[in-house]
C-alpha angles and dihedrals in degrees: 000000000000090000091049091050091049092050090049091054090048090049093056095040119124126358095344091095092057092046090053091047090050092051091048091052090049090050094049095043097049093042093052092046090050089053097049098082090053099043108111113242122224094262091054091051090051092050091048092049092048094051093042088059090048091053092048092052102036106032130067099178141032091251092057091048092052091048091050091051091047091053089052091054092050093054107116092217096055118116124233090249094053092044092052092050092048091048091052092048090048090053090052093052090043090054091056092047092049092048092057089052091044093056097036094053098040095101091047092051090047091053091050092050093050089059089064112092097232091054099038099066108114116236093021122127092241094055094046092045092055092051093047093048093053091047094048094051096047091092090059095064094085101047121104115220128206128203110263136179105238098182094109095047092047092051091046094055095039094060104104099171092086090056091052092048091049091053089051090049091049091052091045093051097044099046094040093051098046100024094052092052090052094050093048093047091242092122091064090053091048091052092053096052123091109272088358093138093048116029099032094041090050089052090053091050092048091051091055092045091053092046094048094046092045094050090043091054089047097050100038091040092051090049089053092047091050089050093049091049092056104035132050115244136183101199093191094063119099112256091222086081087077110081098229091053100049090104093064101117099207134054108272128166123213091251093052091046092055090051093046091045093054092044090051090052091050092049090049090050090050089053092051090046093053092051091047091049091053091054093044092050094044094053100024094246091296128153089268091060090049090050095050093046091048091048091051090051092049092048091046092049091049091051092047095045105037107032115100122246100260129135092246097042092050089072089067096030098062106017097077139081095281103029092055088066091061093095093158088067097037096046105016099050133051109240132159126202123220105237109172091326092309120115111233123184113251089222093055092043091051092051093050092044094051094046094047098046092042093053092046091048093048092049091046092047091053095046104032121103122233119258130213092195113143124183120231097255092064093045086052090052091049091052091050089063087075093046116123104234118219095214134025090227094062091046090053089049091051092051093051095044096052106021095047093038090239091168090061091053090050091050091049092050091049089049091051089050093050090047088058088062093060107117110254133183107252119204118203127194124247089254092055091046095053093040091057089051097047098042089057088067094060104022114136137045115358116256135164090248090060090048089058091049089056091048090053090051090052092049091058095048093107090071093050131092122243095270093051092048092052091048092052091047090054092052090045090055088052091051092050090050093048093048090059091053095083121191092001131124097248131145147184104269131178105262092193090061108031093030091056089070092059109023107040095116095176092056092044092054094043093051093045089050091053090049092049093050091048092049092047093050094048099039102039091094096041093119098015097073094063093047092047092063093034090247092133093079090057093045093053091055094053115109092233098038092135089066089060090059093049091047090056091050089047091052092050090050092047090050091052092048094043094049090048091053092049095046095046097037096082097044091048093049090046091051095052093044090052102041106013119201099298114152092002093120091075123090119281087237086076085085110075090221090065098036093111096043111118095209108092117202139128121278090247092052090051090050088058090045090051090055090051091048091052091052090049090051088053089053088047091055092045093053093049092048089050089059090050089051089053096045096045106038094185109086092220091057090048091052092048092049090046091051091051095044100040117003100051095048091046091051090049090051091047092053094042092056094055111113094235138095127229136128094274096049092044090052091050094048094046105035104024101046092126090059092050090049091052091047092050091052092050098043102033103029090146088067098039109041097083091050095052119096120241093256094052091045091052092047092049093049092043094060098078090041090052090046092054091044093050091045091051091050090051091050092051091045093051089049089065 
C-alpha cells in the first residue's frame, strides 16, 4: 500500500491537479447549461401539480386520465405553457397504458411471429430469440407502473462529454505515469530491481485504477446530483414507466438504475484503463503507444457509430473500447446477440467480455517486457529536428504543429463538426410551426396584394390560439418593415430559415467559444518555447529578429482564421444543404433586423460577407491571444488570463441567451448587460456593426492594432 500511495502522489504531482479541476469545471458548466432549457419553471410545476390532483380526484383509470388531459389541451383558452405540460403528462400516462398492452400481448405476438416461415424454423436464431424474449419478460407481468417524467434521466444518460473527458484523463494518467519514467530513465532502474517488473508495476497500475475510479465517481456522481437538484424524481418508481426504458426485462427502480448506470460506467472505464496501461507499458508511453491507442479508439468509435443495429453486428458495435461505455443501450435496452444461432443477452456478453479482456490485459501488463520499437514516421520526425529550415516562419509553424499537438486540436475540431451532422430530433415551438405555414402563403417579392393577405390574417387573429397569433404578429412586423422599404427589391422571406444563418446567438457563442479554446491551447506557448530552452537570447541578437516577432503574430492570426474556417465549415455546408439559396437574391433589408442598415446588398452577398467577418473575428482573437502569450510567458498564466478575458464572458453570454428564467439568468440579464453586449459584438459582429457608434467601432477595431503595437514594443524592449 505504501508503494500505491507513493505512485498516487507522483500521479497528481505538478499541474495535473489544475488540469483535472479545469476539466471538471468544463464538465459541470456545460452539463448545467445543457440542462437549463429542459428544467421545468415554477409555472410548469404548478400546472403539473394542479392537474395531477384533478386526475387523482376525477379519474379512476388511465384512459380517463388521458381523456381529461386531451380535453385540457383542446381548450381554446389554454396557454402554450399549459398545453405543453398537459401534452407531456398525457404522453406519460399513455406510456404506462402502452406498456401494459406491450407485456400482456407479448405471448400472442410471439405466437403470430412463429407462424411466419422465417421465424418458425427450429434451431434458428429468430425462433430461439422469440422464445427467450417471452421468457425474459415473464417476470414483468406482475409489476405496477406509475406515470413518471423521465426528462432528467434521459438528459443525464445522454451527456457524452463526461465519457470523452474520462478517456482523456485515462490517457493522461497512463502515458504520464509510464512515459515519464521512461524519459527520466527510471524505468530501466525499475526493471533491474527485484520484483521490479511485477510488484512495482502492479502498484503503478493500482494507483491509476484508484485515480480513474475516484474521478469517475466524482464526475458522474456530480452530474447525477446536478440532475436531482433541478428535476423531481421518485426513486422508488419503476423505470419502465419511461418510454425509452420499457425494454428493460427485469424490475428496476429509477434509484437502482442510477446506481447500476454509474457502476457500469466505472467498470467500462476500468476496462479502458487496463487496455491503455498495457499499451503504455509495452511501448513505454511513447508516440507509438499513443498512436495505437488513438487508432483503437477511432476504430471502436466507427464500429459503435456506423454499424447497423443487427444481432450479429452488435457484437462488434458494443464490445469495444467506445461501445462498452454505451451503458444506456447495454443496461437500459433489451438486446440479444447472435452467437452461433444462440441468443445471448448483450448485458451478459458485455460483463463476460470486460472481465476476460481485463484479466488478460492485467496479466500481460505484469509479464510483458518493454519494447523500444519505433516506427519509421517517428524516426523521421526525430531526424527533422536537426533539419536546417529555410525560413523562420516554417520553423515556427513546425514548432507549433508538433510541440503544441496542433494536429490533435484540428482532429478534435473536425470531430466536433462531424458530430454536429448526426441526425437529431428537432422540436419546434407552436409559433415556429404556424409561422412556417403562414409565410409560405406570401413568400416571395413584396406586393400590395401580399400586404392585404397579411392584413386579413391579422384580422382573424381573435379566433387563433396563442401560437398562431404570435406567428401572425411576426409576419405582420415583416410586412410593416417591407412597406417602408420603398422602391427596393425586397421580399417576404422565411426568418426561421434565412435568419438562422445570422441571428442564432447560441450557435454563434458556442462556435466562438470553441475557437477561443483552440487558439488558447495552441498559442499559449508561442513565446514560451524559445525562453524555455534559452533560445530567446540568440533570437534577439539576430539581424532580422523583428521578422521573428511578426512571424509569431502571423501564426497566431492564421491559427485564429484556420480554426474559424474549420469550426464554421460544417454548419455552413449543413445550412446550404438544408435550405439552399432560395430567395437570397433579394436585398438583405428584407429581414426586419437589417431594415435600417445603410449597406444595400443581396442576402447571398451578405452571407458571404458574414463568413468573411467571422474569419476576421478569428484573426482578431488570435492576435489578442498572441499578446497574452507575450505578456504572460508561462502557459498556465496565459490560459488563466484567456479564460478570464474570453471564456468566462462567453459562458455568461451563453447562459444569458437561454430562453429560460431562474435566479442566475435574471442576475446575468439585469446586472451583467455590459458583458452580454460585448459578447454579442464579438460573436455576432455581422448583426451589430451598423448599430455601433463611430467611437465604439474605432475602439473595437483598435484593440488588435494596439495588441500588435504593444507586443512589438515589448519585443524591442526585451532586445535591449
